C-alpha positions, 0 to 999 in steps of 0.5 A: 888679916891686913894684906897691906902689912903682909905685902910690906913684910913680904917685900922687906923680907925679900929685899933682906934675902936679895941683899944678904942671902942672894943664893936663897932668893930664888928658893924662897921668892918668885916674881910673877909675870905681868898678867893682863887682868883686863881679859878673862884669859889673863885673870885665869893665867894669874889664878893658875900661877898663884894656885901653883905657887901657893902649894910650894910655900914660895912667896909670890911677889908682883912684877912691880914689887920685883922691880922695886926690890931690884932697884933697892938692891942695885942702890944698896950695892952701889952704896956699898961699893962707894963706901968700900972705895971701889968706885972710881972717883 
C-alpha cells in the first residue's frame, strides 16, 4: 500500500469534511498531539495513542496535517466571504 497516497487522500477527505460537513469532522477525524519521538516515552505515547484510535475507526491526522487543514479551511472561508461580498472593502 502506498502510504503517501493514503495520507494525501486522508488529508483531502478531512479537508472536504471540515468545509462541507463541519459537524461530522470530530466524529471522523482526530488530530494527534505532537509527540517527542526522540525519546522512548514519546514513542510509547504515540504508539498508545495510535493503537487507541485504530480500534475506533477514526482517522488520525498528524499535528502538521491538522494545521494545514485548518489553514486551508480559513482560506476557503475568507474567499467565500469575499465572493459573497461579506468582507468590508
